[in-house]
N, C-alpha and C positions, 0 to 999 in steps of 0.2 A: 415871083413869087419869090417865097421867102426861108432864109435859112436859120436855122436852129442847130446850135452848138450839142452835143449831147457832152452832159457832167458825168463818165466814165470813169472817172481815176481811183485809186485804189483807196484813198482819201478825202475827206471831209473839204480838209486845209487845203488841198489840192484845189479841190474843185472850185471852193470857194476862190482862192486866189485870181484860177482864169476867168470869175465872173465876172470879177472886180475892178481886174485889165479892161477884160472887153467892155465894160456899163465907163471905164473913161475912156475908151476910146473909139465908142460909136457910140449911136442914138440905138433908144432903145424900141424904135421905134422895126431898125433893121434886123433885129436878132432877138430871135427865143436860145430859149435852154431849156433842153430836156429833162427829167431827172427817172431814170432809168430804175427795174430792177434795185439791182443791186445798192445805190445809193440811198434811197428810198427807204429799202430795209434797215439798212444800217443810220444811215442820219436823221427820216422820218419827219413829220410832218414842220417841225422845226426848222429841216433843211431850207423847205418850200418856201416858209415864210418869208425866213431869211431872201432869198432870191429874191422876192414877192415883192421885199420893201425895198430892196436893193433897186425895184421899178419894173421887170422884163415878166416879160408875156412867158408861163410855165405852159410846157407838154408834161404829162406828167405818164410814164410808158411803162405801165406794169400787164400789158396783156391780156386781160381776167381773162377766163375763161370755168367757168364753173355751173353750177345749174342759174335756171334763170332769177330764180330770187333770192340768189346769194349776189352774181352781179348782180341785181337791181341795188339791192342795200350797200355795194361796193360804188356803184357807183352813183349813187346819190349824198356818200364821203367825203368823193371825189369833190363833186359837186357844189361841196358846203366846204371844202374847200376853199373852194375859187380860181383853181387852175382853168387854162385856157382850152387845155386838152389831151382827153385819156385814151390808152388802146386796151381795146377785145381782142381777141379772135372770134372770127368770121365763123370760125365749125364750130360756136356754141349754138349756132342756128336760129331762127324765125321768129322763135316764139324769145327768148331774152332781149334779141333787137327788138322785140318791136312794143317790151314792154320796156325796154330803158328809153325807146324815143318815146313815146308817150311820158312815161314819169318827167324826160329835160323840158314836155313840151309843157306837161303842167306846171314845174316852178317856174316856167320861164326864162331857164336857163341858157346862156350863149359860149357854155362848151362844149367841144363840141368832140364828140365820140368820132371816132376811125377806127377799123376793122384792121387785124390784120388779117390778109387774103395765103399767102406763102413768104413764108421767111427767107428771109435771103441768105439764108446759108443753106438753101435746098438747093438740088439740082437734080438735073430729071429725073435719074433713079434714086437719089431718097425722096422724093415726094411722090414717086408714086409708092415707094415702099410705104408707105402711109395712108395714102389717098388712093389706091390705087386705081391715078386716072394720069396724064402731063400734066403741066404746071399750066401751060395756058387753054386748056379744059377746065380745071379746078379752080382755075382765079376766075374766070366768065363764069362757072357755076354761082362761087362766093360772090362773085362782085351782081349777080344778081339777087341774089337774097339781100344782101345790103340793102342793093338801093329798093327792095319790095316793101323790109324795113322800117325804111325810113330815117335809118343811120346819116349821118357826113359825108363816109367815102370812105378809102380804104386805106389802109400802107402795103405797100409795093414796090415788084423792082421796076430799074424804065426798063424791061421788057414789059411790062405789061399793063402802063402807064394810058398808051393809046386804046389798048384793048378794052379796060374802064370807062375811057373818056367815051369811047363808043356806044356804052352802054344809056350812061345820062352825062352830059356835060357836068351837071348842078353835084354829080359827084367828085369829091376831096381829092385828092390822091398825093400821098407821104412819101419821099422815097429815101428811104436808109441806102445805107451800103453804097457813099459816095464817095470819090477815092479826087485827088490830083493826079491818079498817077495810076497805073495796073500794081495789083497788089498781089501776094498771095496766101491772104490771111484767109480768117474764118469764113469771109463774105462769097458767095459762087456770082453771083446775078450782079453786079458792079458798073456806077458809067459817073463819067465827070461830069460836073458842073455844067459848062456848056450843049454836054449830051439832055441833061435833064433838062433846062433851060426849052432846048428846041423842042425837046417831044410834049413838053407839055404837063412837069411836073410842078405841083404847088406851092411844093414845100417839101426842100430837103435839108438831108441831116445829118450834118460831120461833126466825126467826135475828132480819132485816133489821126486823123491829116493835120488837128489841127495840134492834140495837145499831144502830140508826138514831135510836135516841130523845133526848131531850137526858137526858132521866130514868128510866134504865136500869131501877135497881131498883123506882122507882113502876110501871112498865110491867114486871115479871115480877107485882109483887105482884096487879095487875089481874087477868092470866093465870090464878093461882091460886086468884083469887078468884072468877072467872069458872068455872069448873073445879070448883067447891063448890056452883054452882046448880045 
């Protein structure tokens, strides 16, 4: 299991300060950095390159969702940017995802593409309102489409990891909503690090528990220790 720190703070300066602090105390092999929609819209490709120059592997989390040709163009640009992983929405459908998988094979790209199944902000009522089915049934359906399309894996809550792995152990699972303790924020389906490790998450994403902490380095050390248990 790998740890990815989400750089979602209000300014590039704050994000870069945290990245440099992480670089000072930890191996780049231990930790990836996530650049999300807010940071990318504000700080752009130059910020990604700064992080790459620090030696970090980059997870570009833009959750692309559009018509197939537009998505294909976007994925190609992310490939050229040299990021290590990016997100799309599984709801984009099989045609778009098959085209993306074909493009990555053609380019001999090492970039992983993972598809968002159900946003961790959804509870059952919210998901059913949009998709007219339960989270478990919806994720099962989307995960099968992702697998058949040749995409690397899915972004999912801890609740769906075993379901996805039951479809294929080759599907890579990225789990956001990781908390050090119970919280009351906008993430509905959360878990702690030990549970994520036990259940078989391949990749955990942690943001607020780190950058809202007074001792950020101490929190990261605690997460890495929990990952080894």
